[in-house]
N, CA, C and O atoms as a printed pandas DataFrame, in Angstrom:
     atom_number atom_name residue_name chain_id  residue_number  x_coord  y_coord  z_coord
0              1         N          MET        A               1    0.630  -11.383   -7.119
1              2        CA          MET        A               1    1.663  -10.372   -7.133
2              3         C          MET        A               1    1.510   -9.467   -5.914
3              4         O          MET        A               1    0.413   -9.242   -5.401
4              5         N          LYS        A               2    2.637   -8.970   -5.485
5              6        CA          LYS        A               2    2.689   -8.024   -4.369
6              7         C          LYS        A               2    3.286   -6.721   -4.885
7              8         O          LYS        A               2    3.812   -6.677   -5.997
8              9         N          TRP        A               3    3.208   -5.663   -4.089
9             10        CA          TRP        A               3    3.760   -4.364   -4.471
10            11         C          TRP        A               3    5.238   -4.457   -4.823
11            12         O          TRP        A               3    5.730   -3.693   -5.653
12            13         N          THR        A               4    5.940   -5.380   -4.200
13            14        CA          THR        A               4    7.378   -5.499   -4.436
14            15         C          THR        A               4    7.714   -6.199   -5.752
15            16         O          THR        A               4    8.879   -6.216   -6.150
16            17         N          ASP        A               5    6.745   -6.763   -6.422
17            18        CA          ASP        A               5    6.950   -7.433   -7.713
18            19         C          ASP        A               5    6.915   -6.406   -8.847
19            20         O          ASP        A               5    6.111   -6.509   -9.774
20            21         N          VAL        A               6    7.794   -5.427   -8.752
21            22        CA          VAL        A               6    7.773   -4.265   -9.638
22            23         C          VAL        A               6    7.855   -4.655  -11.110
23            24         O          VAL        A               6    7.079   -4.158  -11.926
24            25         N          GLN        A               7    8.780   -5.531  -11.453
25            26        CA          GLN        A               7    8.961   -5.901  -12.862
26            27         C          GLN        A               7    7.742   -6.644  -13.400
27            28         O          GLN        A               7    7.292   -6.370  -14.513
28            29         N          ASP        A               8    7.207   -7.572  -12.628
29            30        CA          ASP        A               8    6.017   -8.312  -13.060
30            31         C          ASP        A               8    4.831   -7.373  -13.247
31            32         O          ASP        A               8    4.066   -7.509  -14.202
32            33         N          ILE        A               9    4.684   -6.429  -12.339
33            34        CA          ILE        A               9    3.595   -5.454  -12.442
34            35         C          ILE        A               9    3.766   -4.613  -13.710
35            36         O          ILE        A               9    2.800   -4.368  -14.432
36            37         N          ALA        A              10    5.000   -4.174  -13.977
37            38        CA          ALA        A              10    5.257   -3.359  -15.162
38            39         C          ALA        A              10    4.910   -4.122  -16.439
39            40         O          ALA        A              10    4.333   -3.549  -17.364
40            41         N          ILE        A              11    5.249   -5.383  -16.498
41            42        CA          ILE        A              11    4.930   -6.205  -17.676
42            43         C          ILE        A              11    3.425   -6.316  -17.842
43            44         O          ILE        A              11    2.903   -6.163  -18.947
44            45         N          GLU        A              12    2.731   -6.581  -16.748
45            46        CA          GLU        A              12    1.269   -6.697  -16.808
46            47         C          GLU        A              12    0.622   -5.384  -17.258
47            48         O          GLU        A              12   -0.310   -5.393  -18.061
48            49         N          LEU        A              13    1.111   -4.272  -16.747
49            50        CA          LEU        A              13    0.557   -2.970  -17.138
50            51         C          LEU        A              13    0.812   -2.693  -18.617
51            52         O          LEU        A              13   -0.067   -2.189  -19.316
52            53         N          ALA        A              14    2.008   -3.018  -19.090
53            54        CA          ALA        A              14    2.343   -2.805  -20.500
54            55         C          ALA        A              14    1.425   -3.625  -21.397
55            56         O          ALA        A              14    1.021   -3.162  -22.463
56            57         N          GLU        A              15    1.099   -4.831  -20.975
57            58        CA          GLU        A              15    0.228   -5.699  -21.767
58            59         C          GLU        A              15   -1.239   -5.292  -21.674
59            60         O          GLU        A              15   -1.970   -5.376  -22.661
60            61         N          SER        A              16   -1.669   -4.855  -20.501
61            62        CA          SER        A              16   -3.092   -4.552  -20.308
62            63         C          SER        A              16   -3.459   -3.126  -20.733
63            64         O          SER        A              16   -4.632   -2.834  -20.966
64            65         N          ARG        A              17   -2.477   -2.249  -20.834
65            66        CA          ARG        A              17   -2.738   -0.852  -21.207
66            67         C          ARG        A              17   -1.723   -0.394  -22.254
67            68         O          ARG        A              17   -0.918    0.503  -22.003
68            69         N          PRO        A              18   -1.773   -1.028  -23.445
69            70        CA          PRO        A              18   -0.765   -0.725  -24.475
70            71         C          PRO        A              18   -0.857    0.691  -25.045
71            72         O          PRO        A              18    0.116    1.186  -25.613
72            73         N          ASP        A              19   -1.993    1.340  -24.904
73            74        CA          ASP        A              19   -2.173    2.682  -25.459
74            75         C          ASP        A              19   -1.803    3.792  -24.477
75            76         O          ASP        A              19   -1.914    4.974  -24.803
76            77         N          VAL        A              20   -1.366    3.412  -23.278
77            78        CA          VAL        A              20   -1.042    4.395  -22.243
78            79         C          VAL        A              20    0.460    4.662  -22.238
79            80         O          VAL        A              20    1.264    3.730  -22.260
80            81         N          ASP        A              21    0.831    5.935  -22.209
81            82        CA          ASP        A              21    2.232    6.308  -22.065
82            83         C          ASP        A              21    2.516    6.448  -20.571
83            84         O          ASP        A              21    2.021    7.379  -19.936
84            85         N          PRO        A              22    3.305    5.539  -20.004
85            86        CA          PRO        A              22    3.514    5.536  -18.553
86            87         C          PRO        A              22    4.202    6.796  -18.020
87            88         O          PRO        A              22    4.151    7.062  -16.819
88            89         N          ARG        A              23    4.833    7.561  -18.884
89            90        CA          ARG        A              23    5.492    8.794  -18.424
90            91         C          ARG        A              23    4.483    9.827  -17.944
91            92         O          ARG        A              23    4.832   10.725  -17.178
92            93         N          TYR        A              24    3.239    9.707  -18.387
93            94        CA          TYR        A              24    2.224   10.712  -18.076
94            95         C          TYR        A              24    1.120   10.204  -17.159
95            96         O          TYR        A              24    0.073   10.839  -17.039
96            97         N          VAL        A              25    1.345    9.068  -16.515
97            98        CA          VAL        A              25    0.343    8.490  -15.614
98            99         C          VAL        A              25    0.545    9.057  -14.216
99           100         O          VAL        A              25    1.656    9.056  -13.685
100          101         N          ASN        A              26   -0.550    9.545  -13.625
101          102        CA          ASN        A              26   -0.420   10.031  -12.237
102          103         C          ASN        A              26   -0.468    8.842  -11.278
103          104         O          ASN        A              26   -0.972    7.772  -11.618
104          105         N          PHE        A              27    0.057    9.048  -10.098
105          106        CA          PHE        A              27    0.198    7.946   -9.157
106          107         C          PHE        A              27   -1.136    7.412   -8.640
107          108         O          PHE        A              27   -1.226    6.242   -8.268
108          109         N          VAL        A              28   -2.150    8.235   -8.612
109          110        CA          VAL        A              28   -3.475    7.759   -8.176
110          111         C          VAL        A              28   -3.988    6.717   -9.170
111          112         O          VAL        A              28   -4.438    5.642   -8.775
112          113         N          ASP        A              29   -3.917    7.045  -10.462
113          114        CA          ASP        A              29   -4.353    6.085  -11.483
114          115         C          ASP        A              29   -3.469    4.841  -11.472
115          116         O          ASP        A              29   -3.969    3.718  -11.539
116          117         N          LEU        A              30   -2.158    5.044  -11.387
117          118        CA          LEU        A              30   -1.232    3.912  -11.394
118          119         C          LEU        A              30   -1.541    2.955  -10.250
119          120         O          LEU        A              30   -1.594    1.742  -10.449
120          121         N          ARG        A              31   -1.740    3.488   -9.072
121          122        CA          ARG        A              31   -2.062    2.657   -7.901
122          123         C          ARG        A              31   -3.351    1.868   -8.132
123          124         O          ARG        A              31   -3.416    0.675   -7.835
124          125         N          ASN        A              32   -4.364    2.533   -8.658
125          126        CA          ASN        A              32   -5.637    1.857   -8.913
126          127         C          ASN        A              32   -5.494    0.775   -9.976
127          128         O          ASN        A              32   -6.051   -0.313   -9.834
128          129         N          TRP        A              33   -4.750    1.068  -11.042
129          130        CA          TRP        A              33   -4.565    0.090  -12.116
130          131         C          TRP        A              33   -3.818   -1.138  -11.624
131          132         O          TRP        A              33   -4.140   -2.261  -12.014
132          133         N          VAL        A              34   -2.828   -0.933  -10.775
133          134        CA          VAL        A              34   -2.086   -2.070  -10.222
134          135         C          VAL        A              34   -3.024   -2.941   -9.390
135          136         O          VAL        A              34   -3.001   -4.166   -9.511
136          137         N          MET        A              35   -3.837   -2.327   -8.558
137          138        CA          MET        A              35   -4.738   -3.089   -7.701
138          139         C          MET        A              35   -5.804   -3.830   -8.506
139          140         O          MET        A              35   -6.377   -4.804   -8.018
140          141         N          GLU        A              36   -6.078   -3.379   -9.737
141          142        CA          GLU        A              36   -7.057   -4.043  -10.601
142          143         C          GLU        A              36   -6.472   -5.215  -11.382
143          144         O          GLU        A              36   -7.218   -5.992  -11.978
144          145         N          LEU        A              37   -5.145   -5.351  -11.386
145          146        CA          LEU        A              37   -4.517   -6.416  -12.167
146          147         C          LEU        A              37   -4.918   -7.786  -11.648
147          148         O          LEU        A              37   -5.009   -8.013  -10.442
148          149         N          GLU        A              38   -5.156   -8.695  -12.590
149          150        CA          GLU        A              38   -5.471  -10.066  -12.212
150          151         C          GLU        A              38   -4.235  -10.671  -11.552
151          152         O          GLU        A              38   -3.125  -10.554  -12.072
152          153         N          GLY        A              39   -4.428  -11.296  -10.443
153          154        CA          GLY        A              39   -3.320  -11.912   -9.738
154          155         C          GLY        A              39   -2.656  -11.004   -8.715
155          156         O          GLY        A              39   -1.764  -11.441   -7.988
156          157         N          PHE        A              40   -3.077   -9.748   -8.649
157          158        CA          PHE        A              40   -2.510   -8.845   -7.657
158          159         C          PHE        A              40   -3.244   -9.040   -6.341
159          160         O          PHE        A              40   -4.472   -8.988   -6.286
160          161         N          ASP        A              41   -2.475   -9.265   -5.284
161          162        CA          ASP        A              41   -3.080   -9.514   -3.983
162          163         C          ASP        A              41   -2.174   -8.959   -2.889
163          164         O          ASP        A              41   -1.353   -9.680   -2.322
164          165         N          ASP        A              42   -2.330   -7.690   -2.606
165          166        CA          ASP        A              42   -1.563   -7.051   -1.538
166          167         C          ASP        A              42   -2.389   -5.901   -0.982
167          168         O          ASP        A              42   -3.296   -5.396   -1.643
168          169         N          ALA        A              43   -2.073   -5.503    0.208
169          170        CA          ALA        A              43   -2.826   -4.444    0.876
170          171         C          ALA        A              43   -2.487   -3.078    0.281
171          172         O          ALA        A              43   -1.316   -2.768    0.064
172          173         N          PRO        A              44   -3.507   -2.263    0.017
173          174        CA          PRO        A              44   -3.262   -0.912   -0.503
174          175         C          PRO        A              44   -2.354   -0.095    0.406
175          176         O          PRO        A              44   -1.604    0.760   -0.066
176          177         N          SER        A              45   -2.418   -0.351    1.690
177          178        CA          SER        A              45   -1.621    0.416    2.652
178          179         C          SER        A              45   -0.121    0.133    2.540
179          180         O          SER        A              45    0.688    0.893    3.071
180          181         N          ARG        A              46    0.256   -0.943    1.861
181          182        CA          ARG        A              46    1.669   -1.287    1.710
182          183         C          ARG        A              46    2.321   -0.552    0.544
183          184         O          ARG        A              46    3.512   -0.732    0.288
184          185         N          CYS        A              47    1.564    0.263   -0.152
185          186        CA          CYS        A              47    2.067    0.991   -1.313
186          187         C          CYS        A              47    2.425    2.418   -0.926
187          188         O          CYS        A              47    1.681    3.094   -0.215
188          189         N          GLY        A              48    3.583    2.861   -1.409
189          190        CA          GLY        A              48    4.004    4.234   -1.183
190          191         C          GLY        A              48    4.526    4.849   -2.469
191          192         O          GLY        A              48    4.581    4.194   -3.510
192          193         N          GLU        A              49    4.905    6.104   -2.385
193          194        CA          GLU        A              49    5.375    6.827   -3.564
194          195         C          GLU        A              49    6.611    6.167   -4.177
195          196         O          GLU        A              49    6.741    6.100   -5.399
196          197         N          ARG        A              50    7.503    5.689   -3.340
197          198        CA          ARG        A              50    8.730    5.054   -3.845
198          199         C          ARG        A              50    8.406    3.809   -4.674
199          200         O          ARG        A              50    9.017    3.591   -5.720
200          201         N          ILE        A              51    7.468    3.005   -4.226
201          202        CA          ILE        A              51    7.070    1.807   -4.968
202          203         C          ILE        A              51    6.440    2.208   -6.298
203          204         O          ILE        A              51    6.741    1.610   -7.331
204          205         N          LEU        A              52    5.572    3.212   -6.280
205          206        CA          LEU        A              52    4.934    3.659   -7.517
206          207         C          LEU        A              52    5.963    4.211   -8.502
207          208         O          LEU        A              52    5.853    3.990   -9.708
208          209         N          GLU        A              53    6.954    4.923   -7.990
209          210        CA          GLU        A              53    8.026    5.418   -8.863
210          211         C          GLU        A              53    8.765    4.251   -9.514
211          212         O          GLU        A              53    9.089    4.299  -10.701
212          213         N          GLY        A              54    9.026    3.214   -8.739
213          214        CA          GLY        A              54    9.695    2.033   -9.277
214          215         C          GLY        A              54    8.875    1.338  -10.342
215          216         O          GLY        A              54    9.405    0.928  -11.375
216          217         N          ILE        A              55    7.585    1.207  -10.095
217          218        CA          ILE        A              55    6.685    0.580  -11.072
218          219         C          ILE        A              55    6.642    1.412  -12.345
219          220         O          ILE        A              55    6.742    0.872  -13.447
220          221         N          GLN        A              56    6.496    2.719  -12.195
221          222        CA          GLN        A              56    6.435    3.591  -13.349
222          223         C          GLN        A              56    7.736    3.504  -14.160
223          224         O          GLN        A              56    7.698    3.420  -15.388
224          225         N          GLY        A              57    8.873    3.525  -13.480
225          226        CA          GLY        A              57   10.156    3.432  -14.164
226          227         C          GLY        A              57   10.319    2.118  -14.916
227          228         O          GLY        A              57   10.798    2.102  -16.049
228          229         N          ALA        A              58    9.920    1.016  -14.284
229          230        CA          ALA        A              58   10.005   -0.288  -14.938
230          231         C          ALA        A              58    9.050   -0.370  -16.124
231          232         O          ALA        A              58    9.381   -0.983  -17.139
232          233         N          TRP        A              59    7.889    0.228  -16.012
233          234        CA          TRP        A              59    6.911    0.242  -17.107
234          235         C          TRP        A              59    7.472    1.056  -18.284
235          236         O          TRP        A              59    7.329    0.651  -19.438
236          237         N          ILE        A              60    8.091    2.170  -18.003
237          238        CA          ILE        A              60    8.708    2.976  -19.067
238          239         C          ILE        A              60    9.783    2.161  -19.786
239          240         O          ILE        A              60    9.847    2.167  -21.015
240          241         N          GLU        A              61   10.629    1.460  -19.027
241          242        CA          GLU        A              61   11.644    0.604  -19.632
242          243         C          GLU        A              61   11.019   -0.504  -20.465
243          244         O          GLU        A              61   11.525   -0.844  -21.535
244          245         N          GLU        A              62    9.933   -1.061  -19.980
245          246        CA          GLU        A              62    9.233   -2.122  -20.697
246          247         C          GLU        A              62    8.687   -1.640  -22.036
247          248         O          GLU        A              62    8.666   -2.386  -23.015
248          249         N          MET        A              63    8.251   -0.394  -22.065
249          250        CA          MET        A              63    7.687    0.172  -23.301
250          251         C          MET        A              63    8.770    0.511  -24.323
251          252         O          MET        A              63    8.502    0.542  -25.524
252          253         N          ASP        A              64    9.988    0.766  -23.854
253          254        CA          ASP        A              64   11.098    1.109  -24.768
254          255         C          ASP        A              64   11.669   -0.062  -25.437
255          256         O          ASP        A              64   12.603    0.073  -26.228
């Protein structure tokens, strides 16, 4: 997965962290959790606030 795979990342986060409410996750933790996902292979420098906002939004939708 790459940073641009927002929906896939959101699904993985929802499955790997079912007890976490994504509305209250700070971007530092979110970035670290994404980089820890199995199958994630992209440079940390390619991630920005806009990408993290997209991931967080998709994760919130996934939880609903």
